[in-house]
N, CA, C and O of each residue as an XYZ file, in Angstrom:
844
protein
N     -14.973    -46.165    -33.940
C     -13.683    -46.729    -34.363
C     -13.119    -47.667    -33.302
O     -12.551    -48.714    -33.612
N     -13.292    -47.258    -32.014
C     -12.752    -48.079    -30.930
C     -13.374    -49.467    -30.937
O     -12.668    -50.468    -30.811
N     -14.698    -49.530    -31.084
C     -15.372    -50.828    -31.081
C     -14.934    -51.650    -32.288
O     -14.837    -52.874    -32.203
N     -14.667    -50.978    -33.421
C     -14.229    -51.674    -34.620
C     -12.881    -52.347    -34.390
O     -12.647    -53.455    -34.872
N     -11.992    -51.679    -33.654
C     -10.682    -52.257    -33.355
C     -10.853    -53.552    -32.564
O     -10.207    -54.556    -32.863
N     -11.712    -53.528    -31.571
C     -11.953    -54.727    -30.763
C     -12.556    -55.830    -31.623
O     -12.199    -56.998    -31.473
N     -13.456    -55.473    -32.514
C     -14.053    -56.462    -33.414
C     -12.996    -57.115    -34.291
O     -13.022    -58.327    -34.506
N     -12.064    -56.309    -34.800
C     -11.014    -56.841    -35.659
C     -10.071    -57.748    -34.875
O      -9.608    -58.761    -35.398
N      -9.784    -57.392    -33.627
C      -8.923    -58.236    -32.798
C      -9.634    -59.526    -32.415
O      -8.992    -60.564    -32.251
N     -10.961    -59.470    -32.270
C     -11.730    -60.689    -32.029
C     -11.698    -61.584    -33.270
O     -11.672    -62.809    -33.153
N     -11.701    -60.975    -34.448
C     -11.679    -61.710    -35.724
C     -10.346    -62.407    -35.943
O     -10.293    -63.481    -36.542
N      -9.278    -61.802    -35.460
C      -7.928    -62.327    -35.663
C      -7.717    -63.634    -34.905
O      -8.218    -63.807    -33.794
N      -6.985    -64.533    -35.507
C      -6.558    -65.759    -34.832
C      -5.285    -66.236    -35.523
O      -4.931    -65.735    -36.590
N      -4.605    -67.194    -34.924
C      -3.406    -67.746    -35.555
C      -3.855    -68.704    -36.647
O      -4.197    -69.854    -36.375
N      -3.853    -68.222    -37.881
C      -4.382    -68.990    -39.015
C      -3.623    -70.309    -39.186
O      -2.398    -70.321    -39.305
N      -4.346    -71.386    -39.195
C      -3.733    -72.712    -39.326
C      -3.736    -73.223    -40.766
O      -2.962    -74.112    -41.119
N      -4.621    -72.649    -41.599
C      -4.705    -73.108    -42.983
C      -5.021    -71.920    -43.896
O      -6.099    -71.329    -43.826
N      -4.060    -71.592    -44.747
C      -4.242    -70.490    -45.684
C      -4.797    -70.999    -47.008
O      -4.622    -72.164    -47.367
N      -5.466    -70.106    -47.725
C      -5.922    -70.403    -49.083
C      -4.826    -69.935    -50.040
O      -4.663    -68.731    -50.236
N      -4.067    -70.862    -50.642
C      -2.940    -70.479    -51.495
C      -3.339    -69.736    -52.759
O      -2.485    -69.149    -53.424
N      -4.635    -69.751    -53.104
C      -5.083    -69.062    -54.320
C      -5.328    -67.569    -54.083
O      -5.494    -66.801    -55.031
N      -5.350    -67.172    -52.820
C      -5.621    -65.771    -52.486
C      -4.318    -65.055    -52.149
O      -3.647    -65.386    -51.172
N      -3.973    -64.065    -52.978
C      -2.695    -63.365    -52.853
C      -2.912    -61.919    -52.418
O      -3.821    -61.243    -52.900
N      -2.079    -61.461    -51.514
C      -2.162    -60.075    -51.050
C      -1.822    -59.109    -52.174
O      -0.917    -59.361    -52.970
N      -2.546    -58.014    -52.233
C      -2.268    -56.978    -53.223
C      -1.013    -56.206    -52.829
O      -0.594    -56.231    -51.672
N      -0.427    -55.527    -53.796
C       0.744    -54.693    -53.511
C       0.381    -53.600    -52.514
O       1.204    -53.204    -51.688
N      -0.857    -53.114    -52.596
C      -1.302    -52.077    -51.665
C      -1.264    -52.580    -50.231
O      -0.793    -51.881    -49.333
N      -1.766    -53.807    -50.015
C      -1.761    -54.376    -48.668
C      -0.324    -54.621    -48.193
O       0.010    -54.347    -47.040
N       0.513    -55.136    -49.083
C       1.900    -55.383    -48.721
C       2.602    -54.087    -48.344
O       3.372    -54.050    -47.384
N       2.340    -53.033    -49.090
C       2.980    -51.751    -48.798
C       2.545    -51.196    -47.449
O       3.333    -50.558    -46.751
N       1.276    -51.440    -47.078
C       0.807    -51.013    -45.757
C       1.601    -51.724    -44.671
O       1.991    -51.105    -43.681
N       1.845    -53.020    -44.849
C       2.603    -53.780    -43.850
C       4.059    -53.345    -43.810
O       4.660    -53.281    -42.738
N       4.629    -53.046    -44.972
C       6.018    -52.588    -45.017
C       6.167    -51.245    -44.301
O       7.102    -51.043    -43.527
N       5.234    -50.336    -44.569
C       5.268    -49.026    -43.908
C       5.058    -49.184    -42.404
O       5.705    -48.509    -41.603
N       4.152    -50.076    -42.033
C       3.877    -50.303    -40.609
C       5.101    -50.856    -39.897
O       5.396    -50.472    -38.766
N       5.812    -51.760    -40.562
C       7.048    -52.284    -39.984
C       8.044    -51.160    -39.763
O       8.673    -51.081    -38.708
N       8.186    -50.298    -40.745
C       9.156    -49.210    -40.653
C       8.777    -48.190    -39.580
O       9.642    -47.503    -39.035
N       7.474    -48.095    -39.279
C       7.002    -47.138    -38.280
C       6.901    -47.742    -36.882
O       6.524    -47.049    -35.937
N       7.232    -49.015    -36.742
C       7.166    -49.677    -35.438
C       8.089    -49.008    -34.425
O       9.210    -48.616    -34.749
N       7.606    -48.887    -33.214
C       8.433    -48.333    -32.139
C       9.576    -49.285    -31.814
O       9.375    -50.496    -31.719
N      10.781    -48.731    -31.642
C      11.925    -49.516    -31.177
C      12.689    -48.708    -30.141
O      12.658    -47.478    -30.151
N      13.360    -49.397    -29.263
C      14.121    -48.748    -28.207
C      15.159    -47.802    -28.792
O      15.937    -48.178    -29.669
N      15.160    -46.567    -28.293
C      16.059    -45.497    -28.753
C      15.813    -45.091    -30.206
O      16.492    -44.204    -30.724
N      14.842    -45.739    -30.868
C      14.587    -45.459    -32.277
C      15.641    -46.036    -33.203
O      15.738    -45.625    -34.360
N      16.432    -46.979    -32.715
C      17.571    -47.481    -33.489
C      17.189    -48.461    -34.606
O      17.969    -48.660    -35.538
N      16.024    -49.062    -34.526
C      15.567    -49.995    -35.566
C      16.627    -51.037    -35.948
O      17.055    -51.080    -37.102
N      17.053    -51.871    -35.001
C      18.073    -52.884    -35.334
C      17.461    -54.100    -36.024
O      17.829    -55.237    -35.730
N      16.531    -53.857    -36.938
C      15.724    -54.912    -37.545
C      15.630    -54.756    -39.054
O      15.791    -53.664    -39.598
N      15.367    -55.867    -39.710
C      14.951    -55.851    -41.109
C      13.906    -56.947    -41.283
O      13.877    -57.920    -40.529
N      13.055    -56.777    -42.278
C      12.000    -57.753    -42.525
C      12.133    -58.278    -43.951
O      12.121    -57.512    -44.915
N      12.261    -59.600    -44.066
C      12.319    -60.244    -45.366
C      10.893    -60.583    -45.793
O      10.150    -61.194    -45.025
N      10.505    -60.200    -46.995
C       9.173    -60.481    -47.526
C       9.318    -61.518    -48.641
O       9.904    -61.244    -49.688
N       8.778    -62.709    -48.399
C       8.953    -63.824    -49.336
C       7.629    -64.145    -50.029
O       6.651    -64.524    -49.384
N       7.616    -63.988    -51.350
C       6.450    -64.350    -52.133
C       6.747    -65.468    -53.104
O       5.829    -66.025    -53.707
N       8.020    -65.810    -53.268
C       8.456    -66.841    -54.201
C       7.968    -68.226    -53.751
O       8.262    -68.672    -52.642
N       7.225    -68.885    -54.624
C       6.613    -70.172    -54.277
C       7.643    -71.245    -53.928
O       7.461    -71.986    -52.963
N       8.712    -71.331    -54.699
C       9.724    -72.356    -54.459
C      10.432    -72.144    -53.130
O      10.712    -73.102    -52.409
N      10.718    -70.901    -52.810
C      11.370    -70.621    -51.524
C      10.440    -70.987    -50.380
O      10.876    -71.572    -49.388
N       9.168    -70.650    -50.509
C       8.200    -70.973    -49.449
C       8.116    -72.479    -49.225
O       8.005    -72.927    -48.083
N       8.166    -73.262    -50.294
C       8.135    -74.717    -50.145
C       9.345    -75.216    -49.372
O       9.237    -76.119    -48.541
N      10.497    -74.622    -49.653
C      11.728    -75.035    -48.983
C      11.732    -74.667    -47.500
O      12.506    -75.221    -46.720
N      10.876    -73.743    -47.121
C      10.810    -73.329    -45.717
C      10.065    -74.337    -44.843
O      10.265    -74.377    -43.629
N       9.205    -75.151    -45.461
C       8.362    -76.068    -44.680
C       9.177    -76.992    -43.767
O       8.898    -77.035    -42.569
N      10.182    -77.741    -44.283
C      10.947    -78.614    -43.385
C      11.779    -77.853    -42.355
O      12.221    -78.433    -41.363
N      11.992    -76.575    -42.583
C      12.737    -75.747    -41.629
C      11.810    -75.095    -40.610
O      12.249    -74.362    -39.724
N      10.488    -75.387    -40.761
C       9.489    -74.767    -39.897
C       8.611    -75.839    -39.260
O       7.396    -75.678    -39.149
N       9.244    -76.936    -38.843
C       8.545    -78.027    -38.176
C       7.363    -78.529    -39.010
O       6.312    -78.880    -38.472
N       7.554    -78.555    -40.337
C       6.549    -79.059    -41.285
C       5.233    -78.277    -41.242
O       4.184    -78.811    -41.603
N       5.281    -77.055    -40.818
C       4.072    -76.238    -40.777
C       3.778    -75.701    -42.179
O       4.539    -74.901    -42.723
N       2.664    -76.156    -42.750
C       2.329    -75.840    -44.136
C       1.941    -74.380    -44.353
O       1.843    -73.919    -45.489
N       1.725    -73.665    -43.264
C       1.341    -72.262    -43.435
C       2.364    -71.482    -44.253
O       2.002    -70.604    -45.036
N       3.655    -71.810    -44.067
C       4.678    -71.044    -44.784
C       4.658    -71.334    -46.284
O       5.151    -70.533    -47.078
N       4.095    -72.466    -46.672
C       3.987    -72.797    -48.094
C       2.721    -72.205    -48.704
O       2.747    -71.691    -49.823
N       1.611    -72.278    -47.967
C       0.317    -71.897    -48.521
C      -0.021    -70.421    -48.355
O      -0.917    -69.911    -49.028
N       0.684    -69.733    -47.467
C       0.402    -68.309    -47.264
C       0.745    -67.512    -48.511
O       1.565    -67.931    -49.327
N       0.116    -66.375    -48.645
C       0.417    -65.485    -49.771
C       1.885    -65.068    -49.718
O       2.596    -65.123    -50.722
N       2.325    -64.653    -48.534
C       3.705    -64.236    -48.324
C       4.159    -64.682    -46.937
O       3.342    -64.946    -46.055
N       5.448    -64.760    -46.765
C       6.031    -65.071    -45.462
C       6.945    -63.909    -45.069
O       7.839    -63.519    -45.820
N       6.702    -63.374    -43.886
C       7.547    -62.306    -43.356
C       8.534    -62.915    -42.367
O       8.141    -63.664    -41.472
N       9.798    -62.597    -42.525
C      10.825    -63.074    -41.598
C      11.441    -61.864    -40.911
O      12.037    -61.003    -41.558
N      11.291    -61.810    -39.600
C      11.818    -60.700    -38.819
C      13.253    -61.016    -38.425
O      13.530    -62.058    -37.831
N      14.151    -60.119    -38.756
C      15.583    -60.358    -38.546
C      16.218    -59.267    -37.703
O      15.758    -58.125    -37.680
N      17.287    -59.641    -37.009
C      18.077    -58.674    -36.260
C      19.476    -58.602    -36.867
O      19.903    -59.496    -37.597
N      20.167    -57.531    -36.551
C      21.543    -57.377    -37.009
C      22.440    -58.401    -36.306
O      22.218    -58.726    -35.139
N      23.445    -58.905    -37.014
C      24.383    -59.820    -36.349
C      25.295    -59.063    -35.397
O      25.787    -59.627    -34.420
N      25.520    -57.778    -35.684
C      26.328    -56.932    -34.806
C      25.732    -55.532    -34.777
O      25.267    -55.022    -35.796
N      25.750    -54.922    -33.610
C      25.332    -53.533    -33.487
C      26.589    -52.709    -33.208
O      27.044    -52.625    -32.067
N      27.137    -52.112    -34.242
C      28.410    -51.405    -34.133
C      28.215    -49.935    -33.790
O      27.110    -49.397    -33.872
N      29.309    -49.306    -33.408
C      29.288    -47.865    -33.149
C      28.888    -47.111    -34.411
O      28.189    -46.100    -34.347
N      29.339    -47.616    -35.561
C      29.003    -46.971    -36.828
C      27.507    -47.015    -37.089
O      26.940    -46.060    -37.620
N      26.863    -48.114    -36.720
C      25.416    -48.231    -36.897
C      24.710    -47.133    -36.099
O      23.790    -46.482    -36.593
N      25.159    -46.943    -34.859
C      24.564    -45.915    -34.004
C      24.835    -44.526    -34.573
O      23.947    -43.674    -34.585
N      26.048    -44.301    -35.041
C      26.393    -43.005    -35.639
C      25.526    -42.713    -36.856
O      25.119    -41.572    -37.077
N      25.245    -43.749    -37.646
C      24.391    -43.568    -38.826
C      22.984    -43.125    -38.439
O      22.354    -42.333    -39.139
N      22.501    -43.652    -37.304
C      21.189    -43.233    -36.816
C      21.186    -41.737    -36.512
O      20.250    -41.028    -36.882
N      22.219    -41.265    -35.847
C      22.277    -39.841    -35.512
C      22.520    -38.981    -36.752
O      22.141    -37.810    -36.779
N      23.140    -39.548    -37.760
C      23.256    -38.839    -39.046
C      21.859    -38.563    -39.608
O      21.583    -37.473    -40.109
N      20.982    -39.574    -39.514
C      19.622    -39.409    -40.018
C      18.841    -38.381    -39.201
O      18.101    -37.567    -39.753
N      19.015    -38.430    -37.882
C      18.339    -37.461    -37.024
C      18.769    -36.044    -37.394
O      17.945    -35.138    -37.516
N      20.061    -35.876    -37.567
C      20.605    -34.561    -37.918
C      20.045    -34.078    -39.254
O      19.690    -32.909    -39.406
N      19.970    -34.994    -40.217
C      19.524    -34.624    -41.555
C      18.017    -34.364    -41.606
O      17.579    -33.354    -42.157
N      17.222    -35.275    -41.029
C      15.768    -35.181    -41.134
C      15.198    -34.073    -40.256
O      14.295    -33.347    -40.674
N      15.726    -33.945    -39.037
C      15.195    -32.949    -38.107
C      15.981    -31.652    -38.091
O      15.607    -30.680    -37.435
N      17.084    -31.665    -38.836
C      17.938    -30.474    -38.884
C      18.403    -30.061    -37.486
O      18.475    -28.879    -37.147
N      18.717    -31.095    -36.686
C      19.175    -30.861    -35.312
C      20.697    -30.753    -35.303
O      21.374    -31.640    -35.823
N      21.244    -29.702    -34.730
C      22.710    -29.556    -34.671
C      23.348    -30.769    -33.981
O      22.843    -31.253    -32.968
N      24.442    -31.245    -34.533
C      25.105    -32.427    -33.981
C      25.562    -32.185    -32.554
O      25.623    -33.120    -31.757
N      25.883    -30.942    -32.222
C      26.335    -30.626    -30.861
C      25.266    -30.965    -29.830
O      25.579    -31.355    -28.705
N      23.998    -30.814    -30.222
C      22.900    -31.143    -29.312
C      22.743    -32.656    -29.191
O      22.412    -33.172    -28.124
N      22.984    -33.360    -30.298
C      22.817    -34.809    -30.316
C      23.995    -35.556    -29.691
O      23.841    -36.683    -29.220
N      25.150    -34.937    -29.688
C      26.387    -35.616    -29.317
C      26.370    -36.307    -27.956
O      26.831    -37.444    -27.852
N      25.848    -35.655    -26.897
C      25.868    -36.334    -25.589
C      25.118    -37.670    -25.597
O      25.594    -38.662    -25.044
N      23.938    -37.683    -26.233
C      23.163    -38.924    -26.277
C      23.835    -39.942    -27.179
O      23.842    -41.134    -26.873
N      24.400    -39.486    -28.288
C      25.112    -40.383    -29.191
C      26.288    -41.041    -28.473
O      26.492    -42.250    -28.580
N      27.047    -40.248    -27.752
C      28.202    -40.779    -27.012
C      27.755    -41.781    -25.956
O      28.380    -42.823    -25.760
N      26.650    -41.440    -25.275
C      26.116    -42.350    -24.256
C      25.775    -43.708    -24.848
O      26.146    -44.743    -24.294
N      25.060    -43.705    -25.987
C      24.649    -44.972    -26.593
C      25.848    -45.774    -27.086
O      25.903    -46.987    -26.882
N      26.796    -45.122    -27.726
C      27.985    -45.819    -28.215
C      28.733    -46.460    -27.053
O      29.134    -47.621    -27.127
N      28.916    -45.700    -25.985
C      29.632    -46.217    -24.817
C      28.855    -47.331    -24.130
O      29.424    -48.342    -23.718
N      27.536    -47.129    -24.014
C      26.696    -48.102    -23.320
C      26.699    -49.446    -24.038
O      26.866    -50.488    -23.404
N      26.515    -49.430    -25.354
C      26.486    -50.687    -26.106
C      27.866    -51.336    -26.189
O      27.963    -52.557    -26.316
N      28.918    -50.549    -26.121
C      30.266    -51.115    -26.175
C      30.578    -51.928    -24.924
O      31.453    -52.793    -24.941
N      29.861    -51.647    -23.841
C      30.078    -52.353    -22.584
C      29.189    -53.585    -22.433
O      29.378    -54.378    -21.511
N      28.223    -53.747    -23.331
C      27.302    -54.879    -23.240
C      27.886    -56.104    -23.945
O      28.664    -55.971    -24.890
N      27.512    -57.285    -23.484
C      27.946    -58.522    -24.142
C      27.134    -58.720    -25.420
O      26.056    -58.148    -25.580
N      27.662    -59.529    -26.315
C      26.940    -59.836    -27.558
C      25.597    -60.490    -27.255
O      24.601    -60.231    -27.930
N      25.584    -61.345    -26.226
C      24.349    -62.045    -25.863
C      23.273    -61.066    -25.384
O      22.102    -61.202    -25.739
N      23.675    -60.086    -24.582
C      22.688    -59.129    -24.071
C      22.191    -58.206    -25.173
O      21.027    -57.807    -25.167
N      23.055    -57.864    -26.116
C      22.631    -57.028    -27.250
C      21.671    -57.805    -28.139
O      20.675    -57.256    -28.610
N      21.970    -59.093    -28.371
C      21.072    -59.930    -29.160
C      19.700    -60.030    -28.496
O      18.673    -59.937    -29.168
N      19.688    -60.217    -27.188
C      18.423    -60.328    -26.452
C      17.635    -59.030    -26.565
O      16.413    -59.053    -26.709
N      18.331    -57.902    -26.501
C      17.683    -56.601    -26.649
C      17.096    -56.447    -28.048
O      15.966    -55.984    -28.204
N      17.860    -56.834    -29.062
C      17.366    -56.717    -30.435
C      16.180    -57.638    -30.685
O      15.251    -57.277    -31.407
N      16.209    -58.825    -30.090
C      15.094    -59.761    -30.261
C      13.803    -59.191    -29.677
O      12.718    -59.427    -30.208
N      13.925    -58.445    -28.591
C      12.739    -57.799    -28.012
C      12.144    -56.805    -29.002
O      10.925    -56.657    -29.087
N      13.008    -56.127    -29.745
C      12.513    -55.179    -30.747
C      11.764    -55.915    -31.851
O      10.779    -55.403    -32.383
N      12.231    -57.122    -32.199
C      11.563    -57.918    -33.228
C      10.157    -58.310    -32.768
O       9.219    -58.308    -33.565
N      10.012    -58.648    -31.477
C       8.704    -58.998    -30.955
C       7.772    -57.790    -30.970
O       6.582    -57.924    -31.255
N       8.315    -56.600    -30.661
C       7.519    -55.379    -30.759
C       6.994    -55.202    -32.182
O       5.825    -54.881    -32.395
N       7.880    -55.419    -33.147
C       7.510    -55.244    -34.553
C       6.435    -56.239    -34.965
O       5.475    -55.877    -35.646
N       6.595    -57.499    -34.551
C       5.590    -58.495    -34.920
C       4.243    -58.159    -34.294
O       3.208    -58.287    -34.948
N       4.245    -57.731    -33.039
C       2.988    -57.361    -32.391
C       2.283    -56.261    -33.153
O       1.067    -56.299    -33.338
N       3.054    -55.278    -33.595
C       2.489    -54.177    -34.364
C       1.905    -54.684    -35.681
O       0.794    -54.309    -36.057
N       2.652    -55.531    -36.374
C       2.196    -56.059    -37.659
C       0.944    -56.918    -37.487
O       0.044    -56.866    -38.325
N       0.873    -57.701    -36.420
C      -0.310    -58.518    -36.171
C      -1.563    -57.653    -36.015
O      -2.631    -57.999    -36.519
N      -1.421    -56.534    -35.319
C      -2.559    -55.633    -35.145
C      -2.955    -55.003    -36.469
O      -4.141    -54.924    -36.789
N      -1.972    -54.552    -37.241
C      -2.257    -53.951    -38.547
C      -2.920    -54.974    -39.462
O      -3.856    -54.642    -40.188
N      -2.442    -56.210    -39.430
C      -3.059    -57.271    -40.235
C      -4.536    -57.419    -39.878
O      -5.387    -57.513    -40.763
N      -4.834    -57.438    -38.592
C      -6.218    -57.579    -38.157
C      -7.071    -56.430    -38.680
O      -8.181    -56.649    -39.167
N      -6.561    -55.218    -38.581
C      -7.311    -54.045    -39.043
C      -7.525    -54.069    -40.555
O      -8.528    -53.559    -41.054
N      -6.578    -54.662    -41.277
C      -6.646    -54.695    -42.738
C      -7.308    -55.969    -43.280
O      -7.388    -56.163    -44.493
N      -7.783    -56.839    -42.371
C      -8.440    -58.064    -42.814
C      -7.477    -59.083    -43.402
O      -7.846    -59.870    -44.273
N      -6.241    -59.061    -42.918
C      -5.207    -59.990    -43.384
C      -4.988    -61.048    -42.314
O      -4.805    -60.719    -41.142
N      -5.007    -62.313    -42.707
C      -4.746    -63.380    -41.747
C      -3.246    -63.574    -41.554
O      -2.451    -63.302    -42.453
N      -2.877    -64.044    -40.381
C      -1.463    -64.224    -40.053
C      -1.307    -65.332    -39.029
O      -2.253    -65.678    -38.322
N      -0.107    -65.885    -38.954
C       0.178    -66.935    -37.972
C       1.587    -66.749    -37.431
O       2.547    -67.159    -38.084
N       1.744    -66.137    -36.246
C       3.084    -65.934    -35.682
C       3.748    -67.264    -35.355
O       3.135    -68.135    -34.738
N       5.003    -67.418    -35.769
C       5.718    -68.689    -35.588
C       7.083    -68.458    -34.939
O       7.897    -67.670    -35.422
N       7.306    -69.168    -33.832
C       8.637    -69.223    -33.210
C       9.304    -70.569    -33.505
O      10.527    -70.691    -33.446
N       8.493    -71.569    -33.820
C       9.004    -72.913    -34.047
C       9.593    -73.104    -35.438
O       8.936    -73.631    -36.335
N      10.821    -72.677    -35.604
C      11.514    -72.854    -36.877
C      13.008    -72.952    -36.610
O      13.459    -72.713    -35.490
N      13.780    -73.303    -37.640
C      15.225    -73.446    -37.501
C      15.918    -72.179    -38.013
O      16.106    -72.023    -39.220
N      16.294    -71.281    -37.110
C      16.900    -70.021    -37.537
C      18.130    -70.200    -38.431
O      18.278    -69.496    -39.430
N      18.997    -71.127    -38.081
C      20.202    -71.318    -38.890
C      19.860    -71.800    -40.298
O      20.518    -71.422    -41.268
N      18.827    -72.634    -40.403
C      18.387    -73.101    -41.711
C      17.818    -71.968    -42.545
O      18.101    -71.857    -43.738
N      17.021    -71.136    -41.914
C      16.476    -69.958    -42.598
C      17.608    -69.035    -43.044
O      17.631    -68.560    -44.179
N      18.542    -68.792    -42.132
C      19.649    -67.877    -42.445
C      20.431    -68.367    -43.653
O      20.833    -67.579    -44.509
N      20.642    -69.681    -43.714
C      21.395    -70.256    -44.818
C      20.608    -70.182    -46.125
O      21.139    -69.757    -47.151
N      19.346    -70.595    -46.086
C      18.516    -70.625    -47.285
C      18.321    -69.229    -47.871
O      18.350    -69.045    -49.088
N      18.122    -68.255    -46.997
C      17.813    -66.894    -47.451
C      19.058    -66.020    -47.624
O      18.956    -64.858    -48.016
N      20.229    -66.584    -47.332
C      21.462    -65.823    -47.490
C      21.577    -64.659    -46.522
O      22.131    -63.612    -46.856
N      21.048    -64.852    -45.316
C      21.016    -63.748    -44.360
C      22.386    -63.418    -43.775
O      22.661    -62.269    -43.431
N      23.248    -64.440    -43.664
C      24.578    -64.185    -43.093
C      25.331    -63.134    -43.903
O      26.010    -62.276    -43.339
N      25.208    -63.205    -45.214
C      25.897    -62.250    -46.085
C      25.330    -60.845    -45.928
O      25.992    -59.859    -46.251
N      24.096    -60.763    -45.430
C      23.459    -59.459    -45.227
C      23.674    -58.933    -43.811
O      23.194    -57.854    -43.462
N      24.402    -59.705    -42.998
C      24.626    -59.294    -41.615
C      23.384    -59.397    -40.759
O      23.164    -58.586    -39.860
N      22.557    -60.424    -41.051
C      21.284    -60.576    -40.360
C      21.114    -61.970    -39.785
O      21.748    -62.925    -40.233
N      20.235    -62.073    -38.771
C      19.845    -63.354    -38.190
C      18.325    -63.376    -38.045
O      17.730    -62.406    -37.576
N      17.701    -64.476    -38.444
C      16.246    -64.589    -38.340
C      15.827    -64.837    -36.895
O      16.503    -65.544    -36.147
N      14.692    -64.239    -36.517
C      14.203    -64.337    -35.142
C      12.767    -64.850    -35.080
O      12.431    -65.677    -34.232
N      11.927    -64.354    -35.982
C      10.511    -64.707    -35.974
C      10.011    -64.873    -37.406
O      10.558    -64.291    -38.343
N       8.965    -65.675    -37.554
C       8.394    -65.936    -38.873
C       6.897    -65.641    -38.821
O       6.220    -66.000    -37.858
N       6.386    -64.982    -39.866
C       4.963    -64.638    -39.897
C       4.369    -64.861    -41.289
O       4.446    -63.975    -42.141
N       3.772    -66.042    -41.529
C       3.029    -66.232    -42.778
C       1.800    -65.324    -42.765
O       1.132    -65.187    -41.740
N       1.508    -64.708    -43.905
C       0.346    -63.828    -44.001
C      -0.427    -64.141    -45.284
O       0.146    -64.624    -46.260
N      -1.715    -63.865    -45.270
C      -2.537    -64.122    -46.444
C      -3.996    -64.132    -46.061
O      -4.463    -63.262    -45.326
N      -4.722    -65.125    -46.563
C      -6.148    -65.229    -46.285
C      -6.511    -66.662    -45.919
O      -6.071    -67.618    -46.557
N      -7.316    -66.783    -44.888
C      -7.690    -68.100    -44.358
C      -8.447    -68.950    -45.370
O      -9.186    -68.443    -46.214
N      -8.240    -70.246    -45.261
C      -9.002    -71.184    -46.070
C     -10.404    -71.315    -45.482
O     -10.580    -71.237    -44.266
N     -11.389    -71.513    -46.336
C     -12.770    -71.638    -45.864
C     -12.969    -72.828    -44.937
O     -13.899    -72.837    -44.131
N     -12.092    -73.848    -45.045
C     -12.273    -75.038    -44.211
C     -11.302    -75.101    -43.027
O     -11.059    -76.172    -42.473
N     -10.746    -73.934    -42.644
C      -9.909    -73.911    -41.437
C     -10.834    -73.839    -40.224
O     -11.389    -72.784    -39.913
N     -10.990    -74.966    -39.551
C     -11.940    -75.027    -38.438
C     -11.555    -74.101    -37.290
O     -12.410    -73.697    -36.502
N     -10.274    -73.766    -37.193
C      -9.823    -72.917    -36.092
C     -10.373    -71.490    -36.204
O     -10.408    -70.754    -35.217
N     -10.796    -71.108    -37.401
C     -11.307    -69.752    -37.605
C     -12.564    -69.487    -36.786
O     -12.848    -68.341    -36.437
N     -13.314    -70.533    -36.479
C     -14.590    -70.364    -35.765
C     -14.506    -70.686    -34.282
O     -15.503    -70.597    -33.566
N     -13.328    -71.057    -33.823
C     -13.180    -71.346    -32.398
C     -13.317    -70.057    -31.582
O     -12.840    -68.999    -31.992
N     -13.965    -70.157    -30.441
C     -14.050    -69.012    -29.539
C     -12.681    -68.745    -28.928
O     -11.917    -69.670    -28.654
N     -12.385    -67.474    -28.722
C     -11.113    -67.132    -28.108
C     -11.105    -67.559    -26.638
O     -12.106    -67.423    -25.936
N      -9.981    -68.066    -26.195
C      -9.818    -68.447    -24.797
C      -8.879    -67.441    -24.151
O      -7.675    -67.452    -24.407
N      -9.423    -66.587    -23.327
C      -8.653    -65.542    -22.677
C      -9.080    -65.435    -21.221
O     -10.215    -65.756    -20.870
N      -8.162    -64.983    -20.382
C      -8.522    -64.671    -19.010
C      -9.412    -63.432    -19.029
O      -9.374    -62.650    -19.979
N     -10.214    -63.253    -17.979
C     -11.094    -62.093    -17.917
C     -10.321    -60.802    -17.737
O      -9.198    -60.807    -17.234
N     -10.931    -59.684    -18.152
C     -10.296    -58.374    -18.004
C      -9.886    -58.130    -16.560
O      -8.810    -57.594    -16.296
N     -10.745    -58.524    -15.629
C     -10.451    -58.281    -14.211
C      -9.275    -59.127    -13.711
O      -8.722    -58.851    -12.646
N      -8.894    -60.149    -14.471
C      -7.770    -60.993    -14.080
C      -6.431    -60.505    -14.640
O      -5.372    -60.822    -14.098
N      -6.488    -59.736    -15.724
C      -5.230    -59.324    -16.365
C      -4.947    -57.838    -16.222
O      -3.849    -57.379    -16.535
N      -5.936    -57.082    -15.749
C      -5.755    -55.637    -15.578
C      -5.743    -55.311    -14.099
O      -6.611    -55.763    -13.353
N      -4.770    -54.535    -13.676
C      -4.696    -54.078    -12.288
C      -4.806    -52.552    -12.288
O      -3.930    -51.862    -12.808
N      -5.869    -52.040    -11.710
C      -6.058    -50.596    -11.619
C      -5.552    -50.077    -10.276
O      -5.937    -50.579     -9.220
N      -4.703    -49.088    -10.327
C      -4.154    -48.527     -9.087
C      -4.634    -47.090     -8.899
O      -4.280    -46.445     -7.912
C-alpha cells in the first residue's frame, strides 16, 4: 500500500487541460466531500466551507475571474475553499455544543477550553484570524489533493483568481463566506502534454533533516 501511495503521488500533477466530456461520479464526489469534512483543522473548529460547482454556465463565468484559466470551465467540477467572514464566540460555542452532544462530554469538563478559545479569539485582530483561517483552507486543499491522487482524479490547485469576483458571482457574502482557494477537478485530456513531464523536485536528502 505504501508504494502505491507514492505511485499515485508521482501520477498526480497540476492538470493544465481537462477533458470536459469526462464527469466525476456521485460516488467520487461524495468521497471528496467526506474527505473535506474529515480534514484536520486547528482546535477542530473547521472555519471552512467548500463550494462544489458543476453548473456549466457558472464555470464559464469563472474563467475571466481566474486569469483566463480554462481549467475552471473544462473541469468536471470546481471546488472553492472558503473561510468564514467572522469567527464569533457563538461559532466557537456551537463547536462545543457538538462535542458535548457527540461525545457525551459534560460541559463542565469542556468549559475551561471553551472559555480559553472564546477569550483568545476575542483578543485577535480580524486580519490575524483571517490568516489563521486561510491556513486551515490550505490544509484542506492539501488533503483533497492527496485523496484525488489516490482516487485517480485530476486536479489543479489555483491561487490566481479574483476572490471578490468569485464572492459576488457565487453569492458568498450572503453566506458569510470568503473564497480563498480554487480547485478544478476531473480527468485530464489525452493531449495535455504536461501529464508526461517528469516531476522536478529537490532530492530527499535536500528536504529532509534527520536529527
